[in-house]
C-alpha positions in Angstrom: -2.2 15.2 10.5 -4.8 13.2 8.4 -2.3 11.1 6.6 -2.3 7.6 8.1 -0.3 4.8 6.3 -0.6 2.0 8.8 -3.5 0.3 10.6 -3.9 -2.8 12.8 -7.3 -4.5 12.5 -9.3 -7.6 13.4 -11.2 -9.0 10.4 -14.0 -11.3 11.3 -16.3 -12.9 8.8 -19.9 -13.8 9.7 -20.8 -17.2 10.9 -23.3 -19.3 9.0 -26.9 -19.5 10.3 -28.1 -22.6 12.1 -30.2 -25.2 10.4 -33.7 -25.8 11.6 -35.5 -28.8 13.0 -39.1 -28.6 11.8 -41.9 -31.0 10.6 -44.6 -30.4 8.1 -47.9 -29.9 9.9 -50.9 -29.3 7.8 -54.6 -30.2 7.9 -55.1 -33.7 6.6 -51.3 -34.3 6.7 -50.8 -35.3 10.4 -47.5 -37.0 9.8 -45.7 -34.6 7.5 -42.0 -35.2 7.1 -39.0 -33.1 8.2 -38.9 -29.7 6.5 -36.3 -27.7 8.5 -34.4 -25.5 6.2 -30.6 -24.8 6.0 -29.0 -21.7 7.5 -27.7 -18.8 5.4 -24.1 -18.1 4.7 -22.1 -15.6 6.8 -20.8 -12.4 5.2 -17.3 -12.2 3.8 -14.8 -9.5 4.5 -13.7 -8.1 1.2 -11.3 -5.3 0.4 -11.6 -3.1 -2.7 -9.5 -0.3 -4.1 -10.9 3.2 -4.2 -8.8 5.4 -6.5 -10.1 8.5 -4.7 -8.5 7.5 -1.4 -4.9 8.3 -0.5 -4.8 7.6 3.3 -5.8 5.0 5.8 -7.3 7.7 8.1 -10.7 5.9 8.0 -9.2 3.2 10.2 -7.7 5.5 12.8 -10.6 4.8 15.2 -11.8 1.5 13.8 -10.2 -1.7 15.1 -12.7 -4.3 14.1 -14.1 -5.3 10.7 -17.1 -7.6 11.5 -19.4 -9.0 8.8 -22.9 -10.1 9.7 -24.0 -13.7 10.4 -26.3 -15.6 8.1 -29.9 -16.1 9.2 -31.1 -19.4 10.6 -33.2 -21.7 8.5 -37.0 -22.2 9.1 -39.8 -24.6 8.4 -41.1 -25.5 4.9 -37.5 -26.0 3.9 -36.9 -22.3 3.8 -33.2 -21.4 3.8 -32.0 -18.6 6.0 -30.9 -15.4 4.2 -27.2 -15.1 3.3 -25.6 -12.1 5.1 -24.3 -9.2 3.0 -20.5 -9.1 2.5 -18.6 -6.4 4.3 -16.9 -4.3 1.7 -13.9 -2.3 2.9 -12.5 0.4 0.6 -8.7 1.1 0.7 -6.3 3.3 -1.3 -4.5 1.9 -4.2 -1.1 0.6 -3.0 -2.4 -0.9 0.3 -0.6 -4.0 1.3 -2.5 -6.4 3.6 -0.3 -8.4 6.0 -1.1 -11.2 8.4 0.0 -9.4 11.6 1.0 -12.7 13.3 3.2 -14.2 10.6 3.9 -10.8 8.9 3.3 -12.5 5.5 1.7 -10.5 2.7 -1.9 -11.6 2.1 -2.7 -9.2 -0.7 -1.1 -6.2 -2.5 -4.1 -4.1 -3.5 -3.1 -2.5 -6.8 -6.0 -3.4 -9.1 -9.3 -1.4 -8.9 -11.7 -4.1 -10.2 -10.7 -7.0 -8.0 -12.3 -8.3 -4.8 -9.6 -9.1 -2.2 -11.2 -11.8 0.0 -9.6 -11.5 3.4 -12.0 -13.5 5.6 -14.5 -15.9 4.2 -18.0 -16.3 5.8 -19.0 -19.6 7.3 -21.4 -21.9 5.5 -24.9 -22.3 6.9 -25.9 -25.4 9.0 -28.0 -28.2 7.6 -31.8 -28.4 8.4 -33.3 -31.7 9.6 -34.7 -32.6 6.2 -31.1 -33.2 5.1 -30.9 -36.1 7.6 -34.0 -38.0 6.5 -33.2 -41.5 5.4 -34.9 -44.9 4.9 -34.1 -45.8 8.5 -34.8 -42.4 10.0 -38.0 -40.9 8.7 -38.3 -38.2 11.4 -34.8 -36.9 12.2 -34.6 -34.3 14.9 -31.1 -33.3 14.1 -29.8 -30.1 12.6 -26.4 -28.5 12.6 -25.1 -25.1 13.6 -23.6 -22.8 11.1 -19.8 -22.8 10.5 -17.9 -20.0 12.1 -16.4 -17.4 9.7 -12.7 -16.8 9.3 -11.0 -14.5 11.8 -7.6 -12.8 11.2 -5.5 -10.1 12.7 -4.3 -8.0 9.9 -2.0 -5.0 9.3 -2.6 -2.5 6.5 0.4 -0.7 5.1 0.0 2.0 2.5 2.9 2.2 0.0 3.0 5.0 -2.5 2.7 4.0 -6.2 5.1 6.2 -8.2 7.5 5.8 -11.0 10.3 7.8 -9.5 11.2 8.3 -5.8 13.1 11.3 -4.6 15.9 10.4 -2.2 17.7 13.0 -0.1 18.4 14.4 3.3 15.8 16.8 4.9 16.1 20.2 3.3 17.8 18.8 0.1 15.1 20.6 -1.9 12.9 17.7 -2.9 9.6 19.5 -2.3 10.9 22.6 -4.1 11.9 20.4 -7.1 8.5 18.6 -7.2 6.7 21.9 -6.9 8.8 23.2 -9.9 8.2 20.3 -12.3 4.7 19.2 -11.5 1.3 20.5 -10.4 1.9 19.1 -6.9 2.1 21.7 -4.2 4.0 20.1 -1.3 4.7 22.1 1.9 8.1 23.8 1.6 10.0 25.1 4.6 13.5 25.9 5.8 13.6 23.2 8.5 14.0 19.4 8.6 11.0 17.1 7.9 8.8 19.7 6.2 7.4 16.7 4.3 5.7 14.4 6.7 3.8 12.4 4.1 4.4 11.3 0.5 3.4 13.9 -2.1 2.8 12.6 -5.6 3.3 14.8 -8.7 2.6 14.0 -12.3 5.3 15.2 -14.7 4.4 15.7 -18.4 7.4 15.9 -20.8 7.6 15.2 -24.5 5.0 12.5 -25.2 5.1 10.8 -21.9 4.2 11.3 -18.3 5.3 9.8 -15.0 4.7 10.1 -11.3 7.3 11.4 -8.9 7.0 10.8 -5.1 8.4 13.4 -2.7 8.8 11.3 0.5 10.1 12.3 4.0 13.8 13.0 4.1 16.3 10.2 4.8 18.8 10.5 7.6 21.5 8.2 9.0 20.0 5.2 10.8 16.7 5.4 8.8 16.9 1.7 8.0 16.7 1.1 11.8 13.8 3.5 12.3 15.6 6.8 13.0 13.7 10.0 12.1 11.0 9.1 9.5 13.2 6.5 7.9 11.0 3.4 7.9 8.1 5.5 6.7 10.2 6.7 3.9 11.8 3.4 2.9 8.5 1.4 2.7 7.2 4.0 0.2 10.4 4.2 -1.9 10.5 0.4 -2.2 7.6 0.4 -4.6 9.0 3.0 -7.0 10.5 1.9 -10.3 13.4 4.4 -10.4 15.3 6.6 -7.9 16.4 10.2 -8.1 19.0 11.1 -5.5 19.1 14.9 -4.7 22.3 16.1 -3.0 22.5 19.4 -1.2 25.8 21.4 -1.7 24.6 23.9 1.0 24.3 21.3 3.7 26.7 22.7 6.4 26.9 19.4 8.4 27.5 16.9 5.6 29.5 17.1 2.4 28.2 15.8 -0.9 30.3 12.7 -0.5 29.1 12.1 3.0 25.5 12.6 2.0 25.9 10.1 -0.8 27.6 7.5 1.5 24.7 7.7 4.1 21.9 7.6 1.5 23.3 4.6 -0.4 24.1 2.7 2.8 20.6 3.2 4.2 19.0 2.0 1.0 21.3 -1.0 0.9 20.7 -1.9 4.6 16.9 -1.7 4.2 16.8 -3.6 0.9 19.8 -4.1 -1.3 17.6 -4.5 -4.4 16.8 -0.8 -4.1 20.3 -0.1 -5.6 19.4 -2.3 -8.6 16.8 0.3 -9.7 17.6 2.9 -12.4 19.3 5.7 -10.5 19.9 9.4 -11.3 22.0 11.6 -9.2 21.6 15.4 -9.1 23.4 18.2 -7.4 20.6 20.5 -6.4 20.7 24.3 -5.9 23.1 24.9 -8.8 22.1 28.5 -8.7 24.3 28.8 -5.5 27.4 27.3 -7.3 29.8 28.6 -9.9 30.4 26.4 -13.0 33.8 25.2 -11.7 32.3 24.0 -8.4 29.5 22.2 -10.2 32.0 20.2 -12.3 34.1 19.3 -9.3 31.1 17.9 -7.5 29.9 15.9 -10.5 33.4 14.4 -10.9 33.4 13.6 -7.2 30.1 11.7 -7.5 31.3 9.8 -10.5 34.4 8.6 -8.7 32.3 7.6 -5.7 29.9 5.6 -7.7 32.7 3.9 -9.5 34.5 3.0 -6.3 31.2 1.4 -5.0 30.8 -0.4 -8.4 27.3 1.0 -8.7 25.6 1.7 -12.0 23.7 5.0 -12.6 21.8 6.5 -15.4 23.2 10.1 -15.2 24.6 12.8 -13.0 23.5 16.5 -13.5 23.4 19.7 -11.6 20.0 21.4 -11.4 18.1 24.0 -9.5 14.7 23.1 -8.3 14.2 26.8 -7.2 15.0 28.4 -10.6 14.2 25.4 -12.8 17.7 25.3 -14.4 18.3 22.0 -16.2 15.3 20.3 -14.6 13.8 19.7 -18.0 17.1 18.0 -19.1 16.9 15.8 -16.1 13.3 14.9 -16.7 14.0 14.2 -20.3 16.7 11.7 -19.3 14.2 9.9 -17.0 11.4 9.9 -19.6 13.7 8.4 -22.3 14.7 5.6 -19.9 11.1 4.9 -19.1 10.2 4.7 -22.8 13.1 2.3 -23.3 11.8 0.1 -20.5 8.4 -0.1 -22.2 9.8 -1.2 -25.6 
């Protein structure tokens, strides 16, 4: 499995080069003054966004990011060469944490920005810097300053407009396959989707990205199943589409909705403040009466929980029934948000 969305690393910037103690020694100038040059600056550790990357797999076997040290100064007041910066490319949506405090250092979402994680040390001073009226021949120089060193954690969070929420086998991958050019793996068993799949939907005069993310189960907010993997990706999406499965033999529609909403709330209550659409999937397996019953049941449940929603509709990701209607609702809401 080449999709990696977390990595623990040590970022170490380069140290500055040492200054030099040297004296000018030339023919006919027997008592030349101090001419030791300064050391060069150590390399920075800089992160940049590469839009062509979608995984942190490059860090699977890499635990250290070490920039080079600056060169030492030399005679004739020659400054040591600055070290090259270490440029680290990451996917868009990578969040950099201080692994000790767990505080966010950067959220890497812009492609043309340098995210400075560890700054290289400045070079030391050569002895010519210490010449004074009372000390004409200083023999003192300083070492370069050490570079910054941090333990960091990278976490990749999908950037999508709409996140699909549902139990395993709710039909999320089938739905995404139907409405976009994405081709996620589809199977008749839990956790077919083991990594986020992004699909671009074009409808009317607008387009948006839908993320099909590993299915949510009870206890996900505490790490059950692939829950935490799911929730960290869904937290970045602007809107939520909850797919409910009427063919789930273990959980009723109401039970599914209870668990999904509770897990979202437990992980981050602000998730329920997003624009939410609810959809009964697999309508091709239901008669019209049953579809209406389920929709009314969902309405009552959302009302009892005092939760707002944008719309409720029955669809079929397999046949495509009413998927365009659902996408149109989402597109209209997104256009309203931009105005």
